[in-house]
C-alpha positions as CSV (number, residue, x, y, z in Angstrom):
1,X,0.2,20.6,60.9
2,X,-2.8,18.8,59.5
3,X,-2.0,16.4,56.5
4,X,-3.6,17.7,53.2
5,X,-5.6,15.1,51.7
6,X,-6.2,15.0,47.8
7,X,-10.0,15.1,47.2
8,X,-11.0,14.3,43.4
9,X,-13.1,16.7,41.7
10,X,-16.3,15.9,40.2
11,X,-14.8,15.3,36.7
12,X,-12.0,13.1,38.0
13,X,-14.6,11.1,40.0
14,X,-16.5,10.8,36.7
15,X,-13.2,9.6,34.9
16,X,-12.3,7.2,38.1
17,X,-16.1,5.5,37.4
18,X,-15.2,5.2,33.7
19,X,-11.7,3.9,34.5
20,X,-13.0,1.0,37.0
21,X,-16.0,0.1,34.4
22,X,-13.4,-0.3,31.4
23,X,-10.8,-2.0,33.0
24,X,-12.1,-4.7,35.5
25,X,-8.9,-6.9,35.7
26,X,-5.9,-6.3,38.1
27,X,-4.5,-3.1,36.5
28,X,-0.7,-4.1,36.9
29,X,-1.6,-6.9,34.3
30,X,-2.6,-4.4,31.7
31,X,-0.8,-2.0,29.6
32,X,-3.1,0.8,30.9
33,X,-1.5,0.2,34.1
34,X,1.8,2.0,32.6
35,X,0.1,5.2,31.6
36,X,-0.4,8.5,33.3
37,X,-3.6,9.6,34.5
38,X,-3.8,12.2,31.8
39,X,-3.4,9.4,29.1
40,X,-6.2,7.5,30.5
41,X,-8.7,10.4,30.5
42,X,-7.9,10.7,27.0
43,X,-8.5,7.0,26.1
44,X,-11.9,7.2,27.9
45,X,-13.0,10.7,26.3
46,X,-12.1,9.8,22.7
47,X,-12.8,6.0,22.4
48,X,-16.2,3.9,23.2
49,X,-14.8,0.6,22.3
50,X,-13.0,-1.3,24.8
51,X,-10.5,-3.2,21.9
52,X,-9.8,0.3,20.8
53,X,-8.9,1.5,24.2
54,X,-6.8,-1.6,24.7
55,X,-4.9,-1.3,21.5
56,X,-4.0,2.7,21.8
57,X,-3.0,1.9,25.7
58,X,-0.5,-0.8,24.4
59,X,0.8,1.3,21.7
60,X,1.3,4.4,24.1
61,X,3.0,2.2,26.7
62,X,5.4,0.4,24.3
63,X,6.5,3.4,22.4
64,X,6.5,6.1,25.1
65,X,3.7,8.4,23.3
66,X,3.2,11.6,25.0
67,X,-0.3,12.5,25.9
68,X,-0.6,15.1,22.9
69,X,0.9,12.3,20.6
70,X,-1.5,9.7,22.0
71,X,-4.6,12.1,21.1
72,X,-3.0,12.7,17.4
73,X,-2.7,9.2,16.9
74,X,-6.5,8.6,18.1
75,X,-7.8,11.8,16.0
76,X,-5.8,10.4,12.7
77,X,-7.3,6.9,13.3
78,X,-4.1,5.1,13.2
79,X,-5.5,1.8,14.4
80,X,-7.8,1.5,11.6
81,X,-4.8,2.3,8.9
82,X,-2.1,0.1,10.4
83,X,-1.6,-3.0,8.4
84,X,-4.4,-2.1,6.2
85,X,-2.3,-1.9,2.8
86,X,-2.7,-4.8,0.3
87,X,0.5,-6.7,0.1
88,X,2.4,-10.0,-1.1
89,X,3.7,-10.3,2.6
90,X,2.2,-13.5,3.2
91,X,3.4,-15.1,-0.2
92,X,7.0,-13.7,-0.1
93,X,7.9,-13.7,3.7
94,X,8.0,-16.8,6.0
95,X,5.6,-16.9,9.1
96,X,5.8,-14.1,11.7
97,X,8.0,-12.1,9.4
98,X,5.0,-11.5,7.3
99,X,3.0,-10.3,10.0
100,X,5.6,-8.1,11.2
101,X,6.0,-6.4,7.9
102,X,2.2,-6.2,7.3
103,X,2.2,-3.7,10.3
104,X,4.6,-1.5,8.8
105,X,2.1,-0.6,6.0
106,X,-0.6,1.7,6.7
107,X,-3.4,2.6,4.4
108,X,-3.9,5.2,3.6
109,X,-1.3,7.4,4.9
110,X,-2.2,10.9,6.3
111,X,0.1,13.7,5.0
112,X,-2.0,16.6,6.2
113,X,0.7,18.0,8.4
114,X,2.4,18.9,4.9
115,X,-0.1,21.7,4.4
116,X,-0.6,21.0,0.6
117,X,-3.6,20.8,-1.4
118,X,-4.6,19.9,-5.0
119,X,-2.3,18.1,-7.0
120,X,1.5,18.5,-6.7
121,X,4.5,16.7,-8.6
122,X,6.2,13.9,-7.2
123,X,9.2,15.9,-6.3
124,X,7.6,18.3,-4.5
125,X,5.7,15.6,-2.5
126,X,9.2,14.2,-1.9
127,X,10.7,17.4,-0.6
128,X,7.9,18.2,1.5
129,X,8.1,15.0,3.3
130,X,12.0,15.4,3.8
131,X,11.6,18.7,5.0
132,X,9.4,17.7,7.7
133,X,11.1,14.3,8.3
134,X,10.1,14.3,12.1
135,X,6.2,14.5,11.3
136,X,6.7,12.0,8.4
137,X,8.7,9.4,10.9
138,X,5.6,9.6,13.2
139,X,3.1,9.0,10.4
140,X,5.3,6.2,9.0
141,X,5.1,4.7,12.6
142,X,7.6,3.8,15.2
143,X,10.9,2.2,14.4
144,X,11.6,3.9,11.1
145,X,15.0,5.6,10.6
146,X,15.6,8.0,7.7
147,X,18.3,6.9,5.3
148,X,18.1,9.3,2.5
149,X,16.0,10.6,-0.6
150,X,17.0,10.1,-4.1
151,X,19.4,7.4,-3.0
152,X,21.8,6.6,-5.9
153,X,22.7,3.1,-7.2
154,X,25.2,2.4,-10.1
155,X,24.5,-0.8,-11.7
156,X,27.3,-1.4,-14.3
157,X,27.0,2.2,-15.5
158,X,23.2,2.7,-15.3
159,X,22.1,5.0,-12.9
160,X,19.2,4.5,-10.6
161,X,17.5,6.7,-7.8
162,X,14.9,5.5,-4.9
163,X,12.8,8.1,-3.9
164,X,13.3,7.6,0.0
165,X,15.1,4.8,1.6
166,X,14.3,3.9,5.4
167,X,15.6,1.5,8.0
168,X,13.2,-0.1,10.3
169,X,15.1,-0.7,13.7
170,X,12.7,-2.8,15.5
171,X,12.5,-5.2,12.5
172,X,16.0,-4.9,11.5
173,X,15.3,-4.2,7.5
174,X,15.7,-1.8,4.9
175,X,12.0,-0.2,3.8
176,X,12.2,1.1,0.2
177,X,9.4,3.9,-0.2
178,X,8.5,5.2,-3.8
179,X,6.0,8.1,-4.1
180,X,3.1,8.3,-7.0
181,X,0.9,11.3,-7.2
182,X,-1.3,9.9,-9.6
183,X,-3.3,6.5,-9.8
184,X,-1.7,3.1,-9.3
185,X,-0.3,1.6,-12.4
186,X,0.9,-2.1,-12.8
187,X,4.0,-0.8,-14.3
188,X,4.9,0.9,-10.7
189,X,5.1,-2.4,-8.9
190,X,7.5,-3.7,-11.6
191,X,9.9,-0.7,-10.7
192,X,9.6,-1.0,-7.1
193,X,10.3,-4.6,-7.2
194,X,13.3,-4.0,-8.9
195,X,14.4,-1.4,-6.2
196,X,13.8,-3.7,-3.5
197,X,15.9,-6.4,-5.1
198,X,18.8,-3.6,-5.7
199,X,18.8,-2.7,-2.2
200,X,18.4,-6.3,-1.0
201,X,21.8,-7.0,-3.0
202,X,24.0,-4.1,-2.4
203,X,22.8,-2.8,1.0
204,X,21.5,-5.7,3.1
205,X,23.8,-7.7,5.4
206,X,23.3,-11.2,6.5
207,X,21.9,-10.1,9.9
208,X,19.4,-8.0,8.3
209,X,15.8,-9.1,7.4
210,X,14.4,-9.1,3.9
211,X,13.9,-5.8,2.5
212,X,10.4,-4.6,1.9
213,X,9.0,-1.9,-0.3
214,X,6.0,0.3,-0.3
215,X,4.5,1.9,-3.0
216,X,2.8,5.1,-1.8
217,X,0.2,6.5,-4.5
218,X,-2.4,9.2,-4.9
219,X,-5.3,6.6,-5.5
220,X,-5.5,2.9,-6.2
221,X,-7.9,0.1,-7.6
222,X,-7.1,-3.0,-4.8
223,X,-7.8,-5.6,-7.5
224,X,-5.4,-4.3,-10.0
225,X,-2.9,-3.9,-7.1
226,X,-3.3,-7.6,-6.1
227,X,-2.8,-8.9,-9.7
228,X,0.2,-6.9,-10.0
229,X,1.8,-8.0,-6.4
230,X,0.8,-11.7,-7.1
231,X,3.6,-11.9,-9.8
232,X,6.3,-9.8,-8.1
233,X,9.3,-11.5,-6.6
234,X,10.0,-8.9,-3.8
235,X,7.8,-8.2,-0.7
236,X,5.7,-5.3,-1.5
237,X,2.8,-3.2,-0.4
238,X,0.8,-0.6,-2.0
239,X,-1.0,2.1,0.0
240,X,-2.8,5.5,-1.0
241,X,-2.2,8.8,0.8
242,X,-4.1,11.8,1.4
243,X,-3.0,15.4,2.6
244,X,-6.5,16.9,2.8
245,X,-7.9,18.3,6.0
246,X,-10.9,16.3,7.7
247,X,-14.3,17.2,6.1
248,X,-15.9,20.4,7.6
249,X,-18.5,18.4,9.2
250,X,-16.0,16.0,11.2
251,X,-13.8,19.2,12.0
252,X,-16.7,20.9,13.8
253,X,-17.2,17.5,16.0
254,X,-13.5,18.0,17.2
255,X,-12.9,20.2,20.2
256,X,-10.6,23.1,19.6
257,X,-7.0,23.3,21.0
258,X,-7.9,25.8,23.9
259,X,-10.7,23.2,24.8
260,X,-8.5,20.2,24.8
261,X,-5.7,22.0,26.9
262,X,-8.2,23.1,29.5
263,X,-10.0,19.8,29.5
264,X,-6.7,18.0,29.8
265,X,-5.2,20.6,32.6
266,X,-7.9,20.1,35.1
267,X,-7.7,16.4,34.7
268,X,-4.2,16.8,36.2
269,X,-3.9,17.0,40.0
270,X,-2.8,20.3,41.3
271,X,1.1,20.7,42.3
272,X,1.6,18.8,45.6
273,X,-1.5,16.5,45.4
274,X,-0.9,12.7,44.4
275,X,-2.4,11.2,41.5
276,X,-5.0,8.4,42.1
277,X,-3.5,4.8,42.2
C-alpha cells in the first residue's frame, strides 16, 4: 500500500511562510517551538509585532494556555496591561522582588466577563467576582489562588474585613485586593496599607515573601495615586477596572465565534496526518 503523504493546503502554506519569516533562529531555542501549530496560527493572525508574538508565545508555553485562552489573552491586550499599574514596589521591595511584584498588577483589569453595566455597589462587584472565581483568577493572571472574601481579622476586639485575599503561588506571597467602584481617594491607600500590614503580621510565615496590596477602583488620577503611595509603608499598587464591552467599531473588527472555529479547524491537519515540524 502506498504510504500516505501529508500535503499542506494553500492556507497552511501561507502560515508556513509567515512562520519562517517571523522566527528565523533555530526553533528549538525559542518558546514558540514548544507550541502546537494551532497556537502559532493565532500568533500570526492576530499579532503583527514580533516582540508581541514572542511575549505571548513565551507566556503560553510557560503557563500551558490552550489555543482559546491564548486568543482571549491577545484580544484582551494582556501584555499591554501587565505590570502597568502605578505602585511603590521599587521603594518598598528589594531588587528583583519589586520587578516580580510589579508583574502581578495589571492596569486596567477587564471584568467584562461579569456582564455588568452602569454603576454597581462594591459588595455586588465583590460577589460577582467571587461567583465567577475561575474567570476572575484568569484575569488576575497565572499563580493566583483564592483564599477568601470578607476575610475577618480581630484586632483586640476591633473587627476588620478584607474584601478579597489571594495567595500567589509562584511568588510565595499574600495579595490583598480592595475594591472601590468610584474614583480613587487618598484615604483608600491608608486603609489598604493597614490591611497589608495586618496580613503580614497575622498570616505571613517566615518563608513567605512580603505581602502586597492592590487597590482596584473605578477610575483614578495617577498623580494623586503616586502622592498617596509615596508615603505608604506597605508595598501597594492602584489599578482601574472596566466591565464595559469593546466599542462597537472594535467589536465589528473582531471575527465572530463561527469564523474563529472554522479558521482554527482548517489550520489543524486532518486525522491521520502529521503536523509540520
